[in-house]
N, C-alpha and C positions, 0 to 999 in steps of 0.2 A: 479611503480612510474610514473613520468610525462614527460618523454622524450623518443625520439627514437635514436638509435645509430648513431653517426656520421659515415661517411665512414671510415673504419679502415685502409685505405691505409696509410702505414707508410713511413717515410723518412728513408734513410739509406740503406746500402747493406744487403745482406743475409749472412747466415752462422754464424760462431761463433764470427766473429769480432764485431758484434753489438748484444748484448743479446736482445732477444725479450721479452719485458715486457709491459703488458697493465694494466693500472689502470682504473677501471670502477667506475664512480661516478654517483649519482642520485640526483635530485634536492631536494627531500623532506625527506631525511633521517636524518634530524636534529630534534630531538624530543623536545617538549616544555613542560613547567610545566603546571599544572592545572590552575594556576593564569593567565598565558598568554592565555591559551585556553579560559578561562572565559572572559578575556578582549576582545578577538577577537569576541566572540558571543555578548558580551554586547555592543560593538561598534555599532552593529545593533539593538539589542533588547532594550537597554536602550535609544538609540537615538530616538526611536519611541515616547518617552515621549514628545518630542518637537513638535510633530504634531498629535499624535493619539487622544488625548483628544479633541483638537479643531475640528478635522475632525468629530469625533463622535458626538459632540454637534451640529455641523452644520446640521447633519442629524436627530438626535433623541431628541434634546433639553437638558434642564438642568439636566435631570436624567442620562446623559451620564457617570459621574464618577462612578456610581454604576456598570454599565456594564463594564467599564474599569477594575474595581476591580474584578468583576467576571471572566473576561478573564485572568487577571493576576494570580488569584488563580487556574483557570483551566489550565494555562500554566504548572503548576507543574505536573499535570497528563499527559499532552502531552509530557513533558520532560521525564517522566518515560517510555513512549512508545519508544522514541528515544534511551534511555539507553538500553532497551531490544533489540532493533534492532541492536545497535552497539555491544552488547555482542555476537551476532551471526555472524555479518559481520564486520570485521575490515575495509574492503574496500567496497565502493559501496553505502552506505547510502540508501536512498529511492529506488534508481534504483535496487540495488541488492536484497533488501527485496521484492519488487514487482515482480521482475523477478522470484525469487525462489518460490513465492507463487501463482502468478496470470499469469505468462507467459511473454514472451518477448514483445508481442504486447502492453499489458497494462503497461509494464515497460517503453517502449518508450514513451507512452502517459504521464505517471507520471513524467518522467524526462523532458518532454516538458513543462508541467505545472510548474515544479520546476524551469526550466530555465526562464520561463516568470516571475516568482517571483524574481529571481536573477537579471535579466536584468532590472527590475523596482526598485529593492532595491537601487541601486546606484543613479539613477536619482531622486527618491523621496527624498532621504537623502540629495543629493547635492542641489536640488531646495529648500528644506525646510531650509537648511543653508543659501541659498541666500535670502530667504524671511526674515529671522531674520536679516541678514546684511542690507537688504534694509530698514527694519523697523527702525533699529538703525540710519542709515544715514538720514532717514526722521526726526527722533527725534532731532538729532544733528543739522541738517540743520535749523529746526525751532527754536531751542534753541539759536543758534548763529546767527540767522537772515540771513542765507545764502540763504534760499528759503522762499517764501511767502506762499506757499501752500503745502499740502501733495503730495507725488508722485502719479501719475496716476497708474492705474492697469497695463497699458502697460509698464511703466517705471519700476515698481516693478518686473514684470515678466522678463523683459530684464536683470535686475541686477541679479535676481535669476538664470536664465538660464546660464548667462555668468559665474557666480561663480561656478555653478555645473560643467560646462565643464572644467574649470581650475582645479578643484579638481580631476575630473576624469582622466585627463591627468597626473596629478602629481602621483596618485596612480597606474596608468598604469606603470609608470617607476619604482615605488617601487616594484611592484609585478613582474616585469620583472627581477629585481635583486634577488628576492626570498623571501620565507616566514619567515626565521628567523628574518630579520630586520623588516619586517612588524609586526610580533607578538610583538616584543619589543616596537615598536611605539604604538601599541594598548594598551599595559600595561601602558605606560606613559600617554596616553590620558585618561584612566580611573582614574588614580590618580588625574589628573587635574579636571576631572568631579566630583569626590568625594568631593573635596574641595568646589566646587560650590554648590553641592547638600546639604551639611551640612549647609552652610550659608543660602541657600534658605529656607530650612525647619525651621531652627531656627528663621529666620526673619518672616516667615509666621506665626509661632506659636505666636510670639510676636505681630504681627498685629492683629490676632484673639483675643488676650488677651485684647488689647486696643480698638479693634473694633469688638465686638462679632457679630457672624453671625450664620445663620441656615445651617444645612446640606442640600445638594441637595435633590430634591423630590425622594422618594423611587422608585425603578425600577418596577413599576406597569404599565400595559398597558395603564391605563387612564392618566398616567403622561408623556407618550411618545408624543412628538410633531413631528410626522413624516411628513416631507416635501414631495412634489411630487417627488423630486429626490431620496428620501429615499426609496420609495416603488416601483419605476420603473414600471414594467409591472403589478404590483398589485395595481395600483392607483385607480382602480374602487372599491376597498374594503375599508370600513370605519373601521379603527382600533382604533378609539378614545374610543369606549366602548366595545372593543373586550373581549370576555370570551371564555372559553373552548379551542377548537382547534385554533380559531382565536387569542386568547390571547397567546397561545403557539407560534404561528407564529409571533406575534408582538414582543414577547421577543426574538425570534430567529432573527428578523430583527435588533433589538438593538444590539445583540451579533455580528451579521454579520458586522455591521458598526463599531464595536469596536475591531474586530479581529486583526487589525493592531498593537494593543498594544503588541501582542506577536510575531510579525514578527521578524525573526532572529533565532527562535528555530531550524530551519532546518540546520543552520550553525554548530550546535553541532555535527551532524553526519559527517560533512566534516572535522572538526578539530580533530575528535577522532583518526584518523590515525596518527596524529602527537603528541598525548599526550604521555608523557614519562611513564616509568615503576613506579609503578604498574598501568596499563592502566585503568581497570574498576573502581577501587577505586578512581583514580584521576578524572575520568569522573564524578563520583557521586559528588565529592567535587566541581568540576567546576559547575555542575548543581545546587547545593545548593547555591553557591555564586551568580550565575546568577538569580535564583529565588528570593532570598532575596533582592538583589540590585534592580532588575527591579520592584518588588512588591512595595517597598518603594518609589522609584523615580517616576515611571509612575503613580501609583495610587494617591499618595499625590498631585502631580502636578495638576491632574484633579480636585480633591476635592478643593484644595486651590484656584484654578482659579475661580471656580463657587462661592465660599464663599467670596472671597476678591474683585474681579473685578466686578464693577456694570454691570448689565445685558446689558444696552445699549452700554456701553464702550467695553464690552467683545466681542461683535459681530465684532468689527473691528480688534480684535487680534486673531481670530480663527486659522489663519495660522502663528501666531507669539505669541503663548499662554504664554510661559514663559517670553518673553519680556514684554508682557502686565502685567503679574503678578509682575514683577520687578518694573514697573512704578507705580503700585497701592499699594505698600507696605506702611506701616506707617513709616514716617521719612522725613528728608529734601529732597527736590527735587533733589539737586545736588548729594547727596549721592545715591539716587535711580538711577539717570542717570549713575553714575559711575558703580553701580552694573549691570545696564542694559548692559553696555559695556562689563563687565566681562561675563555675561550670553551669550551674542552673540558670544564672542570669544570662550568660552567653547563649545557653541552649534555648531559653525562652525567646531571646532576640532572634536567633537564626531560624528557629522553628516558626516563629511569627512571620519572619521574612518569607518562609515557604508558603504561608497563607496568602501573603501578598502576591507571590509568583503565581499561585493557583488562580487568583482573580484576574491577574493580567493575562495569563494564558487562556482562560475561559473566554474572556472578553475578546481576545484576538481571534480565537477559533470561530465564535459565533458571528463576529463581524465578517469574516471571510465567507461564511455560509450565507449571511444576509446579503452581502455584495453580489453573490452569485444568484440571487433571486429565490433561494430556498426558504429563507425567512423574509417576512415583509419588512419594508423600510421603517416601519414603526419602531422596530427594535433598536434602530440606530439613531433615534431622535437624540440630538446633542443636548447636553446640559446647558441651560440658558447662560450660565456664567463661565463654566470651565470647558465646555465644548466636548466633553467625553460622552460616550454612549452609555449613559447612566442606567437606562432601562435594562440593558443586558447585565450590567454589574449588579443591579438590584435583584434580578432573577437568580443569578448565580449565588449570591450571598444568602438568599432565602433558602435555596436548596442545601447549601452547606450547613446552615444552622439547623435545619431539620435533620440532616444526617448526624450531626453532633448529638442532638437530643436522642435519636434512636440508638446510637452507640453506647450511651450512658458512660462515656469516658473509657471504653475498652479499646486499647490500641490494637490488640490481636484481632479483634472482630473487624476493625477498619482495615488492617493490613491485608487480610484475606480478600476483602472486596477490592482493595486498591490494586492488588497484583493483577487482577483480571484486565482492568483498563490499561495498565502499564504495558504488559506484554503484547496485547493485541494491537495497540496503537503502533508499537515498534514493528510488529510482524507485517501489518498492512502497509506501512510505509516502505519497508524493505521489499515486499512483493511488488508494490507499485513502481518503485525505481527500477527493479529488475525487468519488469515488463516493458517499461519505457525505453530500455536499451534496444529493444527490437521494434517496438511500434513507432518510436520517434528517434531513430539513430541519427548520429551526427556529432558535431563538436560539442563538448561539455567543457566548461571552465574548470571543472574538477570531476574526477572519476574515482570511485573506490578502486584501490590498487588490485593487482593480479588479474590483468586482462590479456587474453591471447587471441590472435586472429588466425583462423584456419580457413583457407579458400574464400577469403573476403568476408567471413562471418565472425563477428566478435564473440568470444566466450568469456563472459565476466565471472571468472571463477571465484574471486574474492567476494563479490556481491552475492553470488548464489549461495556460498557457504554461510554467510551471515544470515541471509534470509531463511535458509533451511533450519539453521540453529534456532532462530527466533520462533519459527512456526512449530518446531518440535517442542520447545518449552511451553508455548501457548497451548498446544493440544494436551500435553501432560497436565498442565494446570487445570484444564477443564475437568479432568477426572479426579484430581487430588484436592480441589477446592470446591466442593459441591455448593456451599452457600454462595460463594462468590460467583460461580457459574450461573446459578439460578438468578441471583440478584442482578449481576452484570448483564446477563442475557435479557432479562425482563426490562431493565432500564434502557438498554440499547434498542430493543424492539419498540418500546414505547416512544423513545425519542425519534426513532426512524419514522414511526407513524406520524408524529407531530410534524417532522420535516416534510414528509410527503404531502400531507394535507395543506400545510402552509404554502408549499411551493405551488400546488394546483390553484390555490385561491389567489396568490399574488401574481401568478403568471398565467394569463389567458391561454387556452389551448391553441396550439399552432403558432404561437409567437415566440420569437427568440429573445432571450434575455440579453440586454446590453448592460455590462457591468459599469457602474458609475459610482464615483465617490460621492459622499455627502458632505455638505459644508455648513458651517455657521456663517450667517450673513449679517453684516453690520452696515446700515445705511449712514453715510457720511455727507455732511453739507459740502465739503470740499476735500480734495485729495492732498494729503500731507504726509511727510515721512513718518510722523508719529502715528497717524491713522493706519498706515500700512505696516508699520513695525520695521522700517528700514532706515538705513543711515544715508546721508548725502554721499554722492559719488557712486550710486548704485548703477547697475546695468538694467535697462528697461528692454524687455522682449515682448513686442506686440504679437499676438497670435489670433488667427481668425479661421484656420482650417485644421481640423483634427488630424488630417492625413499629411499635412506639411508642417511638421514641427522640427525639421532637421536643424533649423537655426537655433532653436532652444537646446537641442541635444548638443550642438557644437559648443554653445556657451557653457553648459554644465560640464562638458568634458574638459574644458580648459581652466575653469576657475578653481581656485583653492578654497576649501571651506574656511569661513571666517574672514577672508580677505575682502571680498566685495559681495554685497547682497544682489540677488537676482529678483527682479519684479516682473511677473508675467501679467500682461495687460490685454484685456479684450475691450474693444470699442464697439458699443451699440450705436448704430446710426439712428438719429432721431427722425421720426416721420412727421410730416406737416399735416395738421388737422385742417378741416374745411375752413375754419375761422382764420387760418394763417398762424395759429399758435402752435408752437412746438410742444408735442405731448408724448410722453412715454410713461406708462404705468410702471410702478416699481416691480411688479411680478413679471413684467416683460423685460426688465433690465437683466434679470438673472433667471433664465429658463433652462430648458433641457439642452439647448445649444451650448450655453456657457458651462453648464454642469459637465457635459461630455468633454468639452475642450479642456477644462481644468482637471478632469479625471485623467486625461491622457498626459497632461503636463506633470501631474503628480507622479504618474507611473514612471516617467522619464527621470524625475528627481529621485524617486525611491531607489531605482536601479543603481544610481550613482551615489546614493547616500548623501545627497546635498539638498539644502533647504531652498525653497523659493517662497516668494510672497505673491499673493493673488489679488487682482483688483479688476473691476469692471467700471467703465465710465461711459457716459452718453455724450454724443457730439454730433454736430451737423455734417462735419467732414472728417474722414478717417484720419488723415495726417494732421489736421488741425487738432483733433482730439489727442493724438499720440504726443505731439510736441507740447501741448499745454500740460498734459500729464507729466511729461519729462521735466518741464519747467517747475511744476508744483512739487515733484518728488526730488528735485535737485539731482537728477540723473546726470552722469557724465558720458554715458554711451548708450546709443540706441542700436539694437541688433534686430534687423528685419529679414524676413525671407523674401525671395524674389517675387515680383508680381506676375500674375498670369496674363495681364493686359499689356504691360509696357516693358520695354527693355530696361536694364538696370540704370542706364544713364538718364533715360526719361523719368524713371521712378525717382532717381536722386534729384532731378530738376524740380519735380513736383514737391518733393519734400522741402527743398530749398525755398520754394515760393511760400509754402506753409510757414516756414521759419520766419520769413520776412513779415508775415502778418501777426507775429507775436508782439505783445506789448513790450515797451522798453522798461527796464533794460533787458535786452535779449541775451540769454545765456548761450554759451558755445557748447555744442555737442559733437562727440565723435559718432559718425554714422557708419554702420557696417551693413551691407546688403549681401546676404549669403545666398549662393546659388545651389540648386540640387546637385550639381556636378562636384561640389566641394570648393569651387572658386569663390572669392570674396571681393567685393568692391568697397574700398574705404574712402570716406569723404569726411570733411569737417564742416559742420554747419555753423556759420558765423564768420566774422573777420579772422583770417589766419594767414600765415605765411604760405605762399603757393608752393606746390611740389614742382620744382624746376627739373627739366630733363638735362642730360649731359650737354646737348647741343645749345640749350638756352644758357646754361652756366658758362660754356665756352664763349658764346657770343658776348655775354655781359663782361667777361674777363678781357676779351679783345678790345671792346670799347673803352674799358677802364684803362688799359695799357696805352691806347691811342691818345686819350685826353688827359691822363694824369700829368704828363710832362708839359702839355700845352697850357694848362691852367696855373702853372707855377707863378707866384709862390703859394697859391691856394692848395690846400690838401684835398684830394679827391678820394672818396671811398666808393665801393661797389654800390651801396644803397643810394649814394648821390646820383649815380647814373640812372638807376631805376626811377628815383623820384623825379629827376629832370625829364625823363622820357614820358612819364605819366602826366606831368604838368603840361608839356607840349601837346600831348594828345587832348587834354581837356581844353587848352587854349584854342585848338583847331575847332573843336566842337562848339565852344562858346562863340567863335568867329563866324558861325554859320556854315561850316564845312562838314556837318554831320553826315550828309549823304555821301560825300566823297570818302570820308573816313570809313563809313559802313561798307562801301563798295570795296575798298582796299582790304578791310577785315575779312569780308567774304572771300575775296580772292586768296588771301593768306590761308584761310581755313581749308579752301578747296585744294590748294597746293599741298598742304600738309596731309590731307586725306589721300591724295594721289600718291604721295611718297610712301604712305603706309600700305597701300593696296598694290603698288607696282612691285612685282618680284624682281630681285637683283639679277643682273645678267650672269 
């Protein structure tokens, strides 16, 4: 997870006077629905509709909508690559996939490019929102005669940059408080955007009905109007009549300038860790929602803008495309102006949501890097109140604000830089997943389609085509976006150096890194449901060995989210000091053993998308501590793994003895002992009706039949026979015949044992 333990120094004295209880919490253990996951990604991906079409047209001309459409269709294939990557790695995203396939060096480079992407996502979204706001203020000023002329480019840039900084600071605070609230806001934002999209599409269709227009020029190289800025270092080549290889490169240039339309796909890997059960099916649902929504919104906006806004007018709205579209729809001017206001308000909201997504994504990426030992644990220090990795969030936000200031509110400048990180993060992930098909073959819960097997060797044709396309666009962008190439390369190299130095300092030479989550720790005087954050009737799962957590996995597999809480408990056995006083320092109560145990437990929970609660208690005896914890937490079921020292029946007997030592009133517990073989032993702790075998039920029934007529007119029930037999047994013991009764009982048990072990003839 995303934080490092607070110093576990506890207040209060030692010994039995103050029970030692630690409740461990983590920032990101609240799982979200696929709707919220889709909303988080769409806040970035769908927001690109506000600037991607205009930016693409500024570089390649009126044929841009076709390239935007091609990119949006291609995004579904890229999404499939991310789904396969997520099916292998719950944590880590691009970084983990690249490291597993291509090694740590390229993994650090890939995450450097990805961070360049995320650092720019916030600024470009915030500045684009500011451009829309500036355009609206300009229109309102002229309409109400407040100003006599349009804003200058400097004024527009100042308004855009100022707005972007305000939004960034706001979402810095929201993310400091944690992802659950942020994801809820993302969902509300997308609901508002959907209203605007429906109105916009309906009004555009009506406008085209009353003012028919032609589709944009087809995406042929001869229709491309590549500016000098569009070709960069390739300006010596004439692409106007390009054919063959040059035609292919020309189309690649068009795609490279349109790739911003699918920016945000990388966020899918970051939110996968938080998607609730069932994880992979919910990821696929989120991916489908994202694809359909972004395809309709982003593609249609580009087409409608070219078909509805006159060419000469549209050039002034390339950084404010939907605003210009609103002002050129069919209908009264005042109504269009009101809709323009609505478009800008919604645009400001969704683009601000993209700022939030950028912070969430950056936080997730750097947490994965820190967990792997590349960054020191200092970066994951949890916020004292909210438990979030606020130091990472602070660093990311500072870098974003500096970027906004450098850009001076210029969206085109930011778009060129942004494209570098977007395409290279996609390409590296595709290459990593392709290599893993051969270095780590085997079952995948999901694979990119179009796979063929020849002589036992799999040929992942679909994955290979996607990866080659991404690499081709990435290489073309290197030559057509010189400023982005130099800035992105410099940033990636610098961050790579920082990662390398930090890794060497945080990990001594020759030592292997053990990935462990970090936790917030709260010292409690006693264990209560409120302290742990659970409800009565929960399932308590004691753990003590990180390699034997099969019983926890079994519980997580069977429970339904929201039905019953699962509390994972570790018992630290108190040692006895020389004075005879029981003594355990607070920092001994939660050390590396507990941290590693809980890290493994969280990993199991994350893979299944189910929440768990974590607690550590100190006790003299293992089962005494477990049962007292169950009593305090009002648990209904205890699920334990089998003991390496005793058979399950002996283990159950010892647990029963510990139950007898509990203070009155003693609660009843269901006890499950899970075996590594998959078998389970079920017991009930406390007074309960015995589980009678068929032979015992038949014997009871025969006795009832024999005596029911003999005791007439008294009415005899089966429980009367049992009660009478037990009373007679007690009377014999009270009469001094306990030894005789014991001998008969032993003989009975031996006879039953012989019956079980003697094979039938």
